[in-house]
C-alpha positions in Angstrom: 27.1 -7.2 162.8 24.8 -8.2 165.6 21.0 -8.3 165.3 20.0 -5.4 166.0 22.2 -4.1 163.6 20.7 -5.9 160.8 17.4 -5.1 161.7 18.0 -1.3 161.5 19.6 -1.5 158.0 17.8 0.2 155.6 16.0 -2.2 153.3 16.9 -2.8 149.8 14.8 -2.4 146.9 14.1 -5.8 146.9 13.5 -6.4 150.0 11.1 -3.3 150.2 8.9 -4.7 147.3 5.4 -5.4 148.2 4.2 -9.3 148.4 2.6 -9.1 145.4 5.6 -7.6 143.1 7.4 -10.3 145.0 5.0 -13.1 143.8 4.6 -11.7 140.3 7.7 -12.6 139.2 7.6 -16.1 139.9 6.7 -18.6 137.0 3.0 -20.1 137.0 3.9 -23.3 138.6 5.4 -21.5 141.7 2.5 -19.6 141.9 0.6 -22.4 142.1 2.9 -24.3 144.6 2.6 -21.0 147.0 -0.9 -21.4 146.7 -0.6 -24.8 148.6 1.6 -23.7 151.4 0.0 -23.0 154.9 -3.4 -23.1 156.3 -6.5 -23.0 153.4 -7.0 -19.4 154.6 -3.6 -18.1 154.8 -3.4 -14.5 153.0 0.0 -15.4 151.6 -1.5 -18.4 149.7 -4.5 -16.1 148.4 -2.2 -13.2 147.5 -0.8 -15.9 145.1 -4.4 -16.5 143.8 -5.1 -13.0 143.0 -1.7 -13.0 141.0 -2.6 -16.2 138.9 -5.8 -14.5 138.4 -4.6 -11.2 137.0 -2.0 -13.1 134.8 -5.0 -15.0 133.2 -2.9 -16.5 130.4 -3.1 -19.9 128.5 -0.6 -21.4 130.8 -2.6 -20.5 134.2 -5.9 -21.9 132.2 -4.6 -25.3 131.5 -2.3 -25.4 135.1 -5.4 -24.5 136.8 -7.5 -27.2 135.1 -5.3 -30.0 135.8 -5.2 -28.6 139.6 -9.2 -29.3 139.5 -8.6 -32.6 138.3 -5.9 -33.5 141.1 -6.5 -36.4 143.7 -5.8 -33.7 146.0 -8.7 -31.5 147.0 -7.1 -28.7 148.4 -5.4 -28.5 144.8 -8.9 -28.9 143.3 -10.2 -26.1 145.7 -7.3 -23.9 144.6 -7.4 -24.7 141.0 -11.4 -23.3 141.1 -10.4 -20.4 142.8 -7.9 -19.3 139.9 -10.8 -20.3 137.6 -13.3 -18.0 139.2 -11.9 -15.0 138.4 -9.3 -15.9 135.8 -8.8 -12.8 133.6 -9.6 -10.3 137.0 -9.5 -6.5 136.0 -10.6 -7.4 132.1 -14.1 -6.6 130.7 -16.6 -9.5 130.8 -16.1 -9.6 127.0 -12.3 -10.1 127.2 -12.2 -12.6 130.0 -10.3 -15.7 128.7 -11.8 -19.2 128.8 -14.8 -18.1 130.4 -17.1 -21.0 129.1 -14.8 -23.5 129.8 -14.2 -22.4 133.3 -18.2 -22.4 134.0 -18.2 -26.0 132.9 -15.3 -26.9 135.2 -17.2 -25.3 138.2 -20.4 -26.9 137.4 -18.7 -30.3 136.8 -17.3 -29.7 140.7 -20.7 -29.3 142.3 -20.5 -33.1 142.5 -17.1 -32.9 144.1 -16.5 -35.4 147.2 -14.9 -32.5 149.0 -17.2 -30.1 150.7 -14.3 -27.2 150.0 -14.1 -28.0 146.5 -18.1 -27.8 146.1 -17.5 -24.3 147.9 -15.1 -23.1 145.4 -17.3 -24.2 142.6 -20.1 -22.3 144.3 -18.3 -18.9 144.6 -16.5 -19.8 140.8 -20.1 -19.8 139.2 -21.0 -16.3 141.5 -18.3 -14.9 140.0 -18.5 -15.9 136.8 -22.3 -14.9 136.3 -22.8 -16.3 132.9 -26.4 -17.4 131.8 -25.6 -21.2 132.4 -23.6 -20.1 135.7 -26.8 -18.3 137.4 -29.1 -21.1 136.4 -26.9 -23.6 138.0 -26.6 -21.5 141.6 -30.2 -21.0 141.4 -30.5 -24.9 141.8 -28.1 -24.0 144.9 -30.5 -21.9 147.0 -31.5 -24.6 149.1 -28.1 -26.1 149.8 -27.1 -27.3 153.0 -23.8 -25.5 153.5 -24.3 -21.8 154.4 -21.6 -20.8 152.4 -22.8 -22.3 149.0 -25.8 -20.1 149.7 -24.0 -17.2 150.3 -22.4 -17.6 147.3 -26.0 -17.4 145.4 -26.7 -14.6 147.6 -23.9 -12.6 146.6 -24.3 -13.5 142.8 -24.8 -9.7 141.1 -25.8 -11.6 137.5 -28.5 -13.5 139.7 -30.1 -10.1 140.6 -31.2 -9.6 136.7 -33.1 -13.2 136.6 -36.7 -13.7 136.5 -36.7 -15.4 139.8 -34.2 -13.2 141.9 -36.7 -11.4 144.2 -38.4 -14.8 145.3 -34.8 -16.5 145.8 -33.2 -13.3 147.5 -36.6 -12.8 150.0 -36.3 -16.3 150.6 -32.5 -16.4 151.8 -33.3 -13.2 153.9 -34.9 -15.5 156.3 -31.7 -18.2 156.0 -30.6 -19.7 159.2 -27.3 -18.4 158.7 -26.6 -14.8 159.8 -24.2 -13.9 156.7 -26.4 -15.5 154.4 -29.3 -13.0 155.4 -27.3 -10.1 155.7 -25.8 -10.5 151.7 -29.2 -11.5 150.8 -31.1 -8.5 152.5 -28.0 -6.4 151.1 -28.5 -8.0 148.0 -32.3 -7.2 147.9 -31.9 -3.7 149.0 -29.2 -2.3 146.6 -30.2 -4.7 143.6 -31.5 -2.6 140.9 -33.7 -3.1 137.5 -34.3 -1.8 134.5 -37.4 -0.3 133.5 -38.3 1.8 130.0 -34.6 2.8 130.1 -34.5 4.0 133.5 -32.6 2.3 136.9 -34.6 1.6 139.8 -34.7 -0.5 142.8 -37.4 -3.5 142.7 -40.0 -2.7 145.1 -43.2 -4.9 146.0 -44.8 -5.4 149.3 -43.1 -8.6 149.4 -39.7 -7.1 149.4 -40.8 -4.6 152.3 -42.2 -7.6 154.6 -38.9 -9.0 153.9 -37.1 -6.0 155.3 -39.5 -5.7 157.6 -38.6 -9.3 159.0 -35.2 -8.2 159.4 -35.5 -5.4 161.9 -35.5 -7.7 165.0 -32.8 -9.7 163.7 -30.3 -10.8 165.8 -27.6 -9.6 163.6 -26.7 -6.3 163.4 -25.4 -6.2 159.6 -28.7 -7.7 158.3 -30.7 -5.0 160.3 -28.7 -2.3 158.9 -29.5 -3.9 155.7 -32.9 -4.1 155.9 -33.3 -0.2 157.5 -31.4 1.1 154.8 -33.7 -1.1 151.8 -36.8 0.4 153.4 -35.3 3.9 153.3 -34.1 3.7 149.9 -37.9 2.8 148.7 -39.0 5.7 151.2 -41.0 3.5 153.4 -42.0 5.6 156.9 -40.7 2.9 158.7 -37.3 2.8 157.2 -37.1 6.6 157.0 -37.8 7.1 160.8 -35.3 4.2 161.7 -32.5 5.7 159.5 -33.3 9.0 160.9 -32.7 7.6 164.2 -29.3 6.7 163.7 -27.6 9.6 162.1 -28.5 11.6 165.8 -27.1 8.8 167.6 -23.5 7.8 168.6 -24.3 4.2 167.1 -24.2 6.2 163.7 -22.8 4.0 160.7 -20.9 5.1 157.4 -24.2 2.9 155.8 -26.4 5.6 157.4 -25.3 8.6 155.9 -24.9 7.1 152.3 -28.1 6.1 152.6 -29.5 9.2 153.7 -27.6 10.8 150.9 -29.2 8.4 148.2 -32.5 8.7 149.2 -32.3 12.4 149.4 -30.4 13.2 146.2 -27.6 14.8 147.9 -24.0 15.1 147.0 -21.4 13.0 149.6 -20.5 14.6 152.7 -23.5 16.5 153.1 -23.5 18.3 156.5 -25.4 15.9 159.1 -27.9 18.6 159.9 -29.2 18.8 156.0 -29.5 15.0 155.8 -31.7 14.8 159.1 -33.9 18.0 158.0 -34.2 16.2 154.9 -35.3 13.0 156.4 -37.8 14.8 158.7 -39.1 16.6 155.7 -39.9 13.5 153.9 -41.9 12.1 156.8 -43.8 15.1 157.1 
């Protein structure tokens, strides 16, 4: 059989199986070994990390912990990345070894390797316990922008009393991605008040959004517009109205308009624009 004939042969069931299905058949040790193959950001390595997180067994936890104690910085980083979302797919109450994962991540904030420190910060961001959030708050001015991004992305941070000043400061970060995520978190983060959920609102928050309206990073600009519009700020509503009527409309523009107006998904564009005009009037 020549090469062309081989390539045209129908695949067997095993050959057609997804990469994830193939990884799921591997032992835990084999999966950890797969995380070390190739470059750090290779998809195949992260696929193996994902399967280990979902597996979430005592064996996975113990081997990840041993990796975290390795002399090899790449192994430490991989171990931390597995612990970051160990038991993924389970409720917070059912996620295994969460306190131990947090303690390990906190210890590696002092790691000698920059990538391991980043992984430790992201682990705390994902784990989101009270102690994890307190440790993240101390990193809000860290020299590494990816560490600051981990702070901005922490969902549980939004519930902390210091969340607003921390996120406001990060919306002015020198790194565009950090600014974008902080603006997103400030714009969409909600707080409970009297049994109801609402967006936090203040002069400080709106001024933070207005500073981003001239941001060189378009994603941050859009998040600022949507944040203002959700609070029915006239400036945000006017800018939001301009976007659905232009060729530069993003899906987020439509989503924000539907949210502000309380309209169903896939509401016709004409209705959204009419509703925004009515609010402005």
